[in-house]
PDB file of N, CA, C and O in Angstrom:
ATOM      1  N   MET A   1      28.853   6.391 420.437  1.00  0.00           N
ATOM      2  CA  MET A   1      28.093   6.912 419.317  1.00  0.00           C
ATOM      3  C   MET A   1      28.430   8.380 419.040  1.00  0.00           C
ATOM      4  O   MET A   1      28.358   8.834 417.898  1.00  0.00           O
ATOM      5  N   GLU A   2      28.795   9.116 420.091  1.00  0.00           N
ATOM      6  CA  GLU A   2      29.136  10.514 419.925  1.00  0.00           C
ATOM      7  C   GLU A   2      30.417  10.685 419.125  1.00  0.00           C
ATOM      8  O   GLU A   2      30.541  11.656 418.378  1.00  0.00           O
ATOM      9  N   ILE A   3      31.372   9.775 419.255  1.00  0.00           N
ATOM     10  CA  ILE A   3      32.624   9.836 418.508  1.00  0.00           C
ATOM     11  C   ILE A   3      32.342   9.678 417.018  1.00  0.00           C
ATOM     12  O   ILE A   3      32.935  10.369 416.191  1.00  0.00           O
ATOM     13  N   PHE A   4      31.437   8.769 416.682  1.00  0.00           N
ATOM     14  CA  PHE A   4      31.075   8.576 415.273  1.00  0.00           C
ATOM     15  C   PHE A   4      30.515   9.857 414.680  1.00  0.00           C
ATOM     16  O   PHE A   4      30.863  10.226 413.559  1.00  0.00           O
ATOM     17  N   ASN A   5      29.661  10.528 415.412  1.00  0.00           N
ATOM     18  CA  ASN A   5      29.069  11.769 414.910  1.00  0.00           C
ATOM     19  C   ASN A   5      30.132  12.847 414.710  1.00  0.00           C
ATOM     20  O   ASN A   5      30.064  13.606 413.744  1.00  0.00           O
ATOM     21  N   GLU A   6      31.114  12.923 415.610  1.00  0.00           N
ATOM     22  CA  GLU A   6      32.177  13.911 415.483  1.00  0.00           C
ATOM     23  C   GLU A   6      33.008  13.656 414.230  1.00  0.00           C
ATOM     24  O   GLU A   6      33.329  14.588 413.493  1.00  0.00           O
ATOM     25  N   TYR A   7      33.356  12.388 413.989  1.00  0.00           N
ATOM     26  CA  TYR A   7      34.135  12.054 412.798  1.00  0.00           C
ATOM     27  C   TYR A   7      33.328  12.271 411.524  1.00  0.00           C
ATOM     28  O   TYR A   7      33.865  12.701 410.504  1.00  0.00           O
ATOM     29  N   PHE A   8      32.045  11.971 411.591  1.00  0.00           N
ATOM     30  CA  PHE A   8      31.184  12.155 410.425  1.00  0.00           C
ATOM     31  C   PHE A   8      31.079  13.633 410.060  1.00  0.00           C
ATOM     32  O   PHE A   8      31.165  13.988 408.885  1.00  0.00           O
ATOM     33  N   VAL A   9      30.896  14.491 411.055  1.00  0.00           N
ATOM     34  CA  VAL A   9      30.809  15.931 410.806  1.00  0.00           C
ATOM     35  C   VAL A   9      32.129  16.451 410.250  1.00  0.00           C
ATOM     36  O   VAL A   9      32.140  17.271 409.332  1.00  0.00           O
ATOM     37  N   ARG A  10      33.238  15.975 410.806  1.00  0.00           N
ATOM     38  CA  ARG A  10      34.563  16.395 410.334  1.00  0.00           C
ATOM     39  C   ARG A  10      34.783  15.958 408.877  1.00  0.00           C
ATOM     40  O   ARG A  10      35.301  16.723 408.063  1.00  0.00           O
ATOM     41  N   ALA A  11      34.385  14.727 408.563  1.00  0.00           N
ATOM     42  CA  ALA A  11      34.538  14.229 407.194  1.00  0.00           C
ATOM     43  C   ALA A  11      33.669  15.024 406.224  1.00  0.00           C
ATOM     44  O   ALA A  11      34.105  15.338 405.117  1.00  0.00           O
ATOM     45  N   CYS A  12      32.459  15.347 406.628  1.00  0.00           N
ATOM     46  CA  CYS A  12      31.582  16.148 405.770  1.00  0.00           C
ATOM     47  C   CYS A  12      32.137  17.553 405.566  1.00  0.00           C
ATOM     48  O   CYS A  12      32.010  18.118 404.480  1.00  0.00           O
ATOM     49  N   ALA A  13      32.757  18.124 406.610  1.00  0.00           N
ATOM     50  CA  ALA A  13      33.357  19.452 406.483  1.00  0.00           C
ATOM     51  C   ALA A  13      34.528  19.417 405.509  1.00  0.00           C
ATOM     52  O   ALA A  13      34.702  20.341 404.715  1.00  0.00           O
ATOM     53  N   MET A  14      35.333  18.356 405.563  1.00  0.00           N
ATOM     54  CA  MET A  14      36.463  18.244 404.631  1.00  0.00           C
ATOM     55  C   MET A  14      35.976  18.072 403.198  1.00  0.00           C
ATOM     56  O   MET A  14      36.532  18.663 402.272  1.00  0.00           O
ATOM     57  N   LEU A  15      34.951  17.273 403.020  1.00  0.00           N
ATOM     58  CA  LEU A  15      34.371  17.080 401.690  1.00  0.00           C
ATOM     59  C   LEU A  15      33.795  18.388 401.158  1.00  0.00           C
ATOM     60  O   LEU A  15      33.983  18.730 399.990  1.00  0.00           O
ATOM     61  N   ALA A  16      33.095  19.112 402.022  1.00  0.00           N
ATOM     62  CA  ALA A  16      32.515  20.392 401.615  1.00  0.00           C
ATOM     63  C   ALA A  16      33.613  21.404 401.277  1.00  0.00           C
ATOM     64  O   ALA A  16      33.456  22.198 400.349  1.00  0.00           O
ATOM     65  N   ALA A  17      34.716  21.383 402.017  1.00  0.00           N
ATOM     66  CA  ALA A  17      35.828  22.304 401.731  1.00  0.00           C
ATOM     67  C   ALA A  17      36.441  21.988 400.369  1.00  0.00           C
ATOM     68  O   ALA A  17      36.768  22.896 399.605  1.00  0.00           O
ATOM     69  N   GLY A  18      36.593  20.717 400.072  1.00  0.00           N
ATOM     70  CA  GLY A  18      37.128  20.334 398.767  1.00  0.00           C
ATOM     71  C   GLY A  18      36.204  20.729 397.631  1.00  0.00           C
ATOM     72  O   GLY A  18      36.656  21.226 396.600  1.00  0.00           O
ATOM     73  N   LEU A  19      34.910  20.510 397.818  1.00  0.00           N
ATOM     74  CA  LEU A  19      33.938  20.918 396.800  1.00  0.00           C
ATOM     75  C   LEU A  19      33.907  22.435 396.644  1.00  0.00           C
ATOM     76  O   LEU A  19      33.789  22.954 395.534  1.00  0.00           O
ATOM     77  N   CYS A  20      34.014  23.135 397.763  1.00  0.00           N
ATOM     78  CA  CYS A  20      34.007  24.601 397.732  1.00  0.00           C
ATOM     79  C   CYS A  20      35.171  25.125 396.901  1.00  0.00           C
ATOM     80  O   CYS A  20      34.987  26.022 396.078  1.00  0.00           O
ATOM     81  N   MET A  21      36.342  24.588 397.100  1.00  0.00           N
ATOM     82  CA  MET A  21      37.499  25.048 396.333  1.00  0.00           C
ATOM     83  C   MET A  21      37.422  24.595 394.880  1.00  0.00           C
ATOM     84  O   MET A  21      37.787  25.345 393.975  1.00  0.00           O
ATOM     85  N   GLY A  22      36.949  23.372 394.653  1.00  0.00           N
ATOM     86  CA  GLY A  22      36.855  22.869 393.286  1.00  0.00           C
ATOM     87  C   GLY A  22      35.871  23.655 392.445  1.00  0.00           C
ATOM     88  O   GLY A  22      36.185  24.068 391.328  1.00  0.00           O
ATOM     89  N   ILE A  23      34.691  23.858 392.979  1.00  0.00           N
ATOM     90  CA  ILE A  23      33.661  24.587 392.242  1.00  0.00           C
ATOM     91  C   ILE A  23      33.958  26.086 392.246  1.00  0.00           C
ATOM     92  O   ILE A  23      33.706  26.775 391.258  1.00  0.00           O
ATOM     93  N   GLY A  24      34.492  26.584 393.358  1.00  0.00           N
ATOM     94  CA  GLY A  24      34.789  28.012 393.456  1.00  0.00           C
ATOM     95  C   GLY A  24      35.937  28.462 392.579  1.00  0.00           C
ATOM     96  O   GLY A  24      36.084  29.658 392.327  1.00  0.00           O
ATOM     97  N   ALA A  25      36.756  27.534 392.106  1.00  0.00           N
ATOM     98  CA  ALA A  25      37.889  27.907 391.255  1.00  0.00           C
ATOM     99  C   ALA A  25      37.516  27.896 389.774  1.00  0.00           C
ATOM    100  O   ALA A  25      38.254  28.435 388.950  1.00  0.00           O
ATOM    101  N   ILE A  26      36.397  27.299 389.432  1.00  0.00           N
ATOM    102  CA  ILE A  26      36.003  27.218 388.023  1.00  0.00           C
ATOM    103  C   ILE A  26      35.656  28.595 387.463  1.00  0.00           C
ATOM    104  O   ILE A  26      36.095  28.949 386.368  1.00  0.00           O
ATOM    105  N   GLY A  27      34.875  29.368 388.206  1.00  0.00           N
ATOM    106  CA  GLY A  27      34.449  30.688 387.736  1.00  0.00           C
ATOM    107  C   GLY A  27      35.600  31.641 387.473  1.00  0.00           C
ATOM    108  O   GLY A  27      35.692  32.209 386.385  1.00  0.00           O
ATOM    109  N   PRO A  28      36.485  31.830 388.457  1.00  0.00           N
ATOM    110  CA  PRO A  28      37.614  32.729 388.199  1.00  0.00           C
ATOM    111  C   PRO A  28      38.514  32.253 387.065  1.00  0.00           C
ATOM    112  O   PRO A  28      39.031  33.075 386.308  1.00  0.00           O
ATOM    113  N   ALA A  29      38.709  30.959 386.935  1.00  0.00           N
ATOM    114  CA  ALA A  29      39.570  30.448 385.864  1.00  0.00           C
ATOM    115  C   ALA A  29      38.965  30.757 384.496  1.00  0.00           C
ATOM    116  O   ALA A  29      39.669  31.211 383.594  1.00  0.00           O
ATOM    117  N   LEU A  30      37.686  30.516 384.342  1.00  0.00           N
ATOM    118  CA  LEU A  30      37.031  30.812 383.065  1.00  0.00           C
ATOM    119  C   LEU A  30      36.981  32.316 382.801  1.00  0.00           C
ATOM    120  O   LEU A  30      37.208  32.762 381.676  1.00  0.00           O
ATOM    121  N   GLY A  31      36.683  33.091 383.837  1.00  0.00           N
ATOM    122  CA  GLY A  31      36.592  34.538 383.670  1.00  0.00           C
ATOM    123  C   GLY A  31      37.925  35.164 383.307  1.00  0.00           C
ATOM    124  O   GLY A  31      37.998  36.007 382.412  1.00  0.00           O
ATOM    125  N   GLU A  32      38.977  34.755 383.998  1.00  0.00           N
ATOM    126  CA  GLU A  32      40.296  35.319 383.709  1.00  0.00           C
ATOM    127  C   GLU A  32      40.798  34.876 382.339  1.00  0.00           C
ATOM    128  O   GLU A  32      41.405  35.665 381.615  1.00  0.00           O
ATOM    129  N   GLY A  33      40.552  33.639 381.987  1.00  0.00           N
ATOM    130  CA  GLY A  33      40.960  33.166 380.663  1.00  0.00           C
ATOM    131  C   GLY A  33      40.259  33.923 379.559  1.00  0.00           C
ATOM    132  O   GLY A  33      40.868  34.270 378.547  1.00  0.00           O
ATOM    133  N   ASN A  34      38.984  34.179 379.752  1.00  0.00           N
ATOM    134  CA  ASN A  34      38.212  34.935 378.766  1.00  0.00           C
ATOM    135  C   ASN A  34      38.706  36.380 378.679  1.00  0.00           C
ATOM    136  O   ASN A  34      38.843  36.931 377.587  1.00  0.00           O
ATOM    137  N   ALA A  35      38.970  36.986 379.832  1.00  0.00           N
ATOM    138  CA  ALA A  35      39.437  38.381 379.843  1.00  0.00           C
ATOM    139  C   ALA A  35      40.797  38.515 379.167  1.00  0.00           C
ATOM    140  O   ALA A  35      41.007  39.429 378.370  1.00  0.00           O
ATOM    141  N   VAL A  36      41.712  37.618 379.480  1.00  0.00           N
ATOM    142  CA  VAL A  36      43.047  37.685 378.881  1.00  0.00           C
ATOM    143  C   VAL A  36      42.973  37.422 377.382  1.00  0.00           C
ATOM    144  O   VAL A  36      43.662  38.071 376.595  1.00  0.00           O
ATOM    145  N   SER A  37      42.144  36.477 376.995  1.00  0.00           N
ATOM    146  CA  SER A  37      41.996  36.167 375.580  1.00  0.00           C
ATOM    147  C   SER A  37      41.519  37.380 374.792  1.00  0.00           C
ATOM    148  O   SER A  37      42.079  37.708 373.746  1.00  0.00           O
ATOM    149  N   HIS A  38      40.488  38.041 375.294  1.00  0.00           N
ATOM    150  CA  HIS A  38      39.956  39.195 374.577  1.00  0.00           C
ATOM    151  C   HIS A  38      40.912  40.396 374.637  1.00  0.00           C
ATOM    152  O   HIS A  38      40.993  41.179 373.691  1.00  0.00           O
ATOM    153  N   ALA A  39      41.620  40.529 375.738  1.00  0.00           N
ATOM    154  CA  ALA A  39      42.586  41.629 375.815  1.00  0.00           C
ATOM    155  C   ALA A  39      43.726  41.424 374.819  1.00  0.00           C
ATOM    156  O   ALA A  39      44.147  42.371 374.154  1.00  0.00           O
ATOM    157  N   LEU A  40      44.221  40.204 374.717  1.00  0.00           N
ATOM    158  CA  LEU A  40      45.284  39.937 373.749  1.00  0.00           C
ATOM    159  C   LEU A  40      44.795  40.113 372.319  1.00  0.00           C
ATOM    160  O   LEU A  40      45.535  40.582 371.454  1.00  0.00           O
ATOM    161  N   GLU A  41      43.558  39.739 372.080  1.00  0.00           N
ATOM    162  CA  GLU A  41      42.983  39.946 370.749  1.00  0.00           C
ATOM    163  C   GLU A  41      42.890  41.437 370.434  1.00  0.00           C
ATOM    164  O   GLU A  41      43.176  41.859 369.314  1.00  0.00           O
ATOM    165  N   GLY A  42      42.489  42.231 371.424  1.00  0.00           N
ATOM    166  CA  GLY A  42      42.423  43.677 371.227  1.00  0.00           C
ATOM    167  C   GLY A  42      43.792  44.289 371.029  1.00  0.00           C
ATOM    168  O   GLY A  42      43.953  45.215 370.234  1.00  0.00           O
ATOM    169  N   MET A  43      44.797  43.771 371.758  1.00  0.00           N
ATOM    170  CA  MET A  43      46.163  44.283 371.592  1.00  0.00           C
ATOM    171  C   MET A  43      46.709  43.951 370.206  1.00  0.00           C
ATOM    172  O   MET A  43      47.458  44.733 369.621  1.00  0.00           O
ATOM    173  N   ALA A  44      46.331  42.788 369.692  1.00  0.00           N
ATOM    174  CA  ALA A  44      46.797  42.408 368.360  1.00  0.00           C
ATOM    175  C   ALA A  44      46.149  43.283 367.287  1.00  0.00           C
ATOM    176  O   ALA A  44      46.778  43.600 366.278  1.00  0.00           O
ATOM    177  N   ARG A  45      44.894  43.672 367.506  1.00  0.00           N
ATOM    178  CA  ARG A  45      44.210  44.500 366.513  1.00  0.00           C
ATOM    179  C   ARG A  45      44.618  45.965 366.587  1.00  0.00           C
ATOM    180  O   ARG A  45      44.722  46.638 365.562  1.00  0.00           O
ATOM    181  N   GLN A  46      44.850  46.458 367.805  1.00  0.00           N
ATOM    182  CA  GLN A  46      45.230  47.858 367.992  1.00  0.00           C
ATOM    183  C   GLN A  46      46.426  47.928 368.940  1.00  0.00           C
ATOM    184  O   GLN A  46      46.238  48.108 370.143  1.00  0.00           O
ATOM    185  N   PRO A  47      47.618  47.794 368.444  1.00  0.00           N
ATOM    186  CA  PRO A  47      48.802  47.814 369.309  1.00  0.00           C
ATOM    187  C   PRO A  47      48.973  49.128 370.071  1.00  0.00           C
ATOM    188  O   PRO A  47      49.584  49.145 371.140  1.00  0.00           O
ATOM    189  N   GLU A  48      48.439  50.230 369.534  1.00  0.00           N
ATOM    190  CA  GLU A  48      48.586  51.515 370.229  1.00  0.00           C
ATOM    191  C   GLU A  48      47.744  51.576 371.503  1.00  0.00           C
ATOM    192  O   GLU A  48      48.001  52.418 372.364  1.00  0.00           O
ATOM    193  N   ALA A  49      46.746  50.704 371.643  1.00  0.00           N
ATOM    194  CA  ALA A  49      45.897  50.676 372.841  1.00  0.00           C
ATOM    195  C   ALA A  49      46.348  49.615 373.835  1.00  0.00           C
ATOM    196  O   ALA A  49      45.635  49.332 374.798  1.00  0.00           O
ATOM    197  N   ALA A  50      47.518  49.023 373.619  1.00  0.00           N
ATOM    198  CA  ALA A  50      47.970  47.913 374.457  1.00  0.00           C
ATOM    199  C   ALA A  50      48.135  48.316 375.912  1.00  0.00           C
ATOM    200  O   ALA A  50      47.802  47.534 376.803  1.00  0.00           O
ATOM    201  N   SER A  51      48.634  49.498 376.175  1.00  0.00           N
ATOM    202  CA  SER A  51      48.857  49.940 377.553  1.00  0.00           C
ATOM    203  C   SER A  51      47.540  50.036 378.319  1.00  0.00           C
ATOM    204  O   SER A  51      47.432  49.554 379.446  1.00  0.00           O
ATOM    205  N   ASN A  52      46.556  50.653 377.707  1.00  0.00           N
ATOM    206  CA  ASN A  52      45.246  50.795 378.343  1.00  0.00           C
ATOM    207  C   ASN A  52      44.569  49.440 378.522  1.00  0.00           C
ATOM    208  O   ASN A  52      43.976  49.176 379.567  1.00  0.00           O
ATOM    209  N   LEU A  53      44.654  48.584 377.512  1.00  0.00           N
ATOM    210  CA  LEU A  53      44.045  47.253 377.600  1.00  0.00           C
ATOM    211  C   LEU A  53      44.710  46.411 378.685  1.00  0.00           C
ATOM    212  O   LEU A  53      44.026  45.700 379.422  1.00  0.00           O
ATOM    213  N   ARG A  54      46.026  46.484 378.787  1.00  0.00           N
ATOM    214  CA  ARG A  54      46.753  45.706 379.783  1.00  0.00           C
ATOM    215  C   ARG A  54      46.352  46.128 381.198  1.00  0.00           C
ATOM    216  O   ARG A  54      46.133  45.282 382.065  1.00  0.00           O
ATOM    217  N   THR A  55      46.259  47.425 381.421  1.00  0.00           N
ATOM    218  CA  THR A  55      45.871  47.933 382.738  1.00  0.00           C
ATOM    219  C   THR A  55      44.473  47.461 383.112  1.00  0.00           C
ATOM    220  O   THR A  55      44.246  46.981 384.223  1.00  0.00           O
ATOM    221  N   ASN A  56      43.549  47.599 382.186  1.00  0.00           N
ATOM    222  CA  ASN A  56      42.178  47.167 382.454  1.00  0.00           C
ATOM    223  C   ASN A  56      42.082  45.656 382.633  1.00  0.00           C
ATOM    224  O   ASN A  56      41.295  45.175 383.449  1.00  0.00           O
ATOM    225  N   MET A  57      42.880  44.905 381.873  1.00  0.00           N
ATOM    226  CA  MET A  57      42.871  43.451 382.000  1.00  0.00           C
ATOM    227  C   MET A  57      43.366  43.029 383.383  1.00  0.00           C
ATOM    228  O   MET A  57      42.765  42.165 384.021  1.00  0.00           O
ATOM    229  N   ILE A  58      44.450  43.631 383.843  1.00  0.00           N
ATOM    230  CA  ILE A  58      44.987  43.259 385.149  1.00  0.00           C
ATOM    231  C   ILE A  58      43.999  43.627 386.250  1.00  0.00           C
ATOM    232  O   ILE A  58      43.826  42.858 387.196  1.00  0.00           O
ATOM    233  N   LEU A  59      43.359  44.763 386.152  1.00  0.00           N
ATOM    234  CA  LEU A  59      42.353  45.160 387.127  1.00  0.00           C
ATOM    235  C   LEU A  59      41.165  44.200 387.105  1.00  0.00           C
ATOM    236  O   LEU A  59      40.665  43.802 388.158  1.00  0.00           O
ATOM    237  N   GLY A  60      40.722  43.836 385.928  1.00  0.00           N
ATOM    238  CA  GLY A  60      39.610  42.882 385.813  1.00  0.00           C
ATOM    239  C   GLY A  60      39.961  41.515 386.356  1.00  0.00           C
ATOM    240  O   GLY A  60      39.129  40.871 386.995  1.00  0.00           O
ATOM    241  N   CYS A  61      41.180  41.062 386.113  1.00  0.00           N
ATOM    242  CA  CYS A  61      41.606  39.761 386.645  1.00  0.00           C
ATOM    243  C   CYS A  61      41.681  39.790 388.171  1.00  0.00           C
ATOM    244  O   CYS A  61      41.342  38.807 388.830  1.00  0.00           O
ATOM    245  N   ALA A  62      42.121  40.908 388.726  1.00  0.00           N
ATOM    246  CA  ALA A  62      42.172  41.021 390.185  1.00  0.00           C
ATOM    247  C   ALA A  62      40.777  40.981 390.786  1.00  0.00           C
ATOM    248  O   ALA A  62      40.565  40.359 391.827  1.00  0.00           O
ATOM    249  N   ILE A  63      39.832  41.638 390.142  1.00  0.00           N
ATOM    250  CA  ILE A  63      38.457  41.618 390.641  1.00  0.00           C
ATOM    251  C   ILE A  63      37.859  40.224 390.483  1.00  0.00           C
ATOM    252  O   ILE A  63      37.151  39.749 391.371  1.00  0.00           O
ATOM    253  N   THR A  64      38.135  39.572 389.370  1.00  0.00           N
ATOM    254  CA  THR A  64      37.615  38.229 389.135  1.00  0.00           C
ATOM    255  C   THR A  64      38.174  37.238 390.151  1.00  0.00           C
ATOM    256  O   THR A  64      37.477  36.310 390.563  1.00  0.00           O
ATOM    257  N   GLU A  65      39.413  37.428 390.550  1.00  0.00           N
ATOM    258  CA  GLU A  65      40.065  36.491 391.470  1.00  0.00           C
ATOM    259  C   GLU A  65      39.468  36.546 392.876  1.00  0.00           C
ATOM    260  O   GLU A  65      39.663  35.620 393.664  1.00  0.00           O
ATOM    261  N   THR A  66      38.744  37.619 393.200  1.00  0.00           N
ATOM    262  CA  THR A  66      38.187  37.709 394.548  1.00  0.00           C
ATOM    263  C   THR A  66      37.199  36.592 394.840  1.00  0.00           C
ATOM    264  O   THR A  66      37.088  36.162 395.989  1.00  0.00           O
ATOM    265  N   THR A  67      36.477  36.110 393.835  1.00  0.00           N
ATOM    266  CA  THR A  67      35.551  35.002 394.097  1.00  0.00           C
ATOM    267  C   THR A  67      36.311  33.734 394.467  1.00  0.00           C
ATOM    268  O   THR A  67      35.845  32.956 395.299  1.00  0.00           O
ATOM    269  N   GLY A  68      37.464  33.520 393.864  1.00  0.00           N
ATOM    270  CA  GLY A  68      38.300  32.380 394.251  1.00  0.00           C
ATOM    271  C   GLY A  68      38.834  32.534 395.662  1.00  0.00           C
ATOM    272  O   GLY A  68      38.932  31.556 396.403  1.00  0.00           O
ATOM    273  N   ILE A  69      39.178  33.754 396.037  1.00  0.00           N
ATOM    274  CA  ILE A  69      39.667  34.006 397.395  1.00  0.00           C
ATOM    275  C   ILE A  69      38.539  33.805 398.401  1.00  0.00           C
ATOM    276  O   ILE A  69      38.771  33.276 399.487  1.00  0.00           O
ATOM    277  N   TYR A  70      37.324  34.220 398.055  1.00  0.00           N
ATOM    278  CA  TYR A  70      36.185  33.992 398.951  1.00  0.00           C
ATOM    279  C   TYR A  70      35.944  32.502 399.160  1.00  0.00           C
ATOM    280  O   TYR A  70      35.665  32.075 400.280  1.00  0.00           O
ATOM    281  N   SER A  71      36.046  31.716 398.113  1.00  0.00           N
ATOM    282  CA  SER A  71      35.846  30.277 398.272  1.00  0.00           C
ATOM    283  C   SER A  71      36.972  29.664 399.106  1.00  0.00           C
ATOM    284  O   SER A  71      36.734  28.708 399.845  1.00  0.00           O
ATOM    285  N   LEU A  72      38.184  30.192 399.001  1.00  0.00           N
ATOM    286  CA  LEU A  72      39.284  29.732 399.851  1.00  0.00           C
ATOM    287  C   LEU A  72      39.000  30.046 401.310  1.00  0.00           C
ATOM    288  O   LEU A  72      39.243  29.209 402.179  1.00  0.00           O
ATOM    289  N   VAL A  73      38.491  31.233 401.592  1.00  0.00           N
ATOM    290  CA  VAL A  73      38.165  31.604 402.974  1.00  0.00           C
ATOM    291  C   VAL A  73      37.079  30.685 403.528  1.00  0.00           C
ATOM    292  O   VAL A  73      37.173  30.232 404.669  1.00  0.00           O
ATOM    293  N   VAL A  74      36.064  30.413 402.741  1.00  0.00           N
ATOM    294  CA  VAL A  74      34.988  29.521 403.192  1.00  0.00           C
ATOM    295  C   VAL A  74      35.541  28.113 403.433  1.00  0.00           C
ATOM    296  O   VAL A  74      35.179  27.469 404.418  1.00  0.00           O
ATOM    297  N   ALA A  75      36.407  27.637 402.552  1.00  0.00           N
ATOM    298  CA  ALA A  75      37.001  26.302 402.724  1.00  0.00           C
ATOM    299  C   ALA A  75      37.852  26.248 403.976  1.00  0.00           C
ATOM    300  O   ALA A  75      37.806  25.261 404.709  1.00  0.00           O
ATOM    301  N   LEU A  76      38.631  27.291 404.236  1.00  0.00           N
ATOM    302  CA  LEU A  76      39.454  27.311 405.451  1.00  0.00           C
ATOM    303  C   LEU A  76      38.581  27.357 406.706  1.00  0.00           C
ATOM    304  O   LEU A  76      38.909  26.730 407.713  1.00  0.00           O
ATOM    305  N   LEU A  77      37.476  28.095 406.649  1.00  0.00           N
ATOM    306  CA  LEU A  77      36.551  28.109 407.774  1.00  0.00           C
ATOM    307  C   LEU A  77      35.934  26.738 408.006  1.00  0.00           C
ATOM    308  O   LEU A  77      35.760  26.319 409.151  1.00  0.00           O
ATOM    309  N   LEU A  78      35.606  26.044 406.939  1.00  0.00           N
ATOM    310  CA  LEU A  78      35.058  24.688 407.085  1.00  0.00           C
ATOM    311  C   LEU A  78      36.084  23.738 407.698  1.00  0.00           C
ATOM    312  O   LEU A  78      35.737  22.884 408.514  1.00  0.00           O
ATOM    313  N   ILE A  79      37.327  23.886 407.310  1.00  0.00           N
ATOM    314  CA  ILE A  79      38.373  22.980 407.797  1.00  0.00           C
ATOM    315  C   ILE A  79      38.691  23.254 409.263  1.00  0.00           C
ATOM    316  O   ILE A  79      38.739  22.326 410.070  1.00  0.00           O
ATOM    317  N   PHE A  80      38.908  24.508 409.610  1.00  0.00           N
ATOM    318  CA  PHE A  80      39.423  24.808 410.930  1.00  0.00           C
ATOM    319  C   PHE A  80      38.366  25.170 411.964  1.00  0.00           C
ATOM    320  O   PHE A  80      38.657  25.154 413.160  1.00  0.00           O
ATOM    321  N   ALA A  81      37.159  25.492 411.545  1.00  0.00           N
ATOM    322  CA  ALA A  81      36.117  25.875 412.504  1.00  0.00           C
ATOM    323  C   ALA A  81      35.131  24.748 412.783  1.00  0.00           C
ATOM    324  O   ALA A  81      34.211  24.919 413.583  1.00  0.00           O
ATOM    325  N   SER A  82      35.307  23.607 412.141  1.00  0.00           N
ATOM    326  CA  SER A  82      34.348  22.512 412.368  1.00  0.00           C
ATOM    327  C   SER A  82      34.789  21.649 413.524  1.00  0.00           C
ATOM    328  O   SER A  82      34.111  20.680 413.865  1.00  0.00           O
TER     329      SER A  82
END
């Protein structure tokens, strides 16, 4: 009976890791897409501000991506620490 419990816990950890990455990737994808979209729109309206907009966009995308990296760390902990 103990073997069943070990496999069950392992299976639940794998399922949770998959859900963690699936749900954790939605936020950064939407955020980065929105940021790039608005930055490109701003560059099209004011080409002279393109350099400043590009810098801020890349910085914002890097900050937004940290939530995806956090979900990856949690998923890896679920996989290898269970």
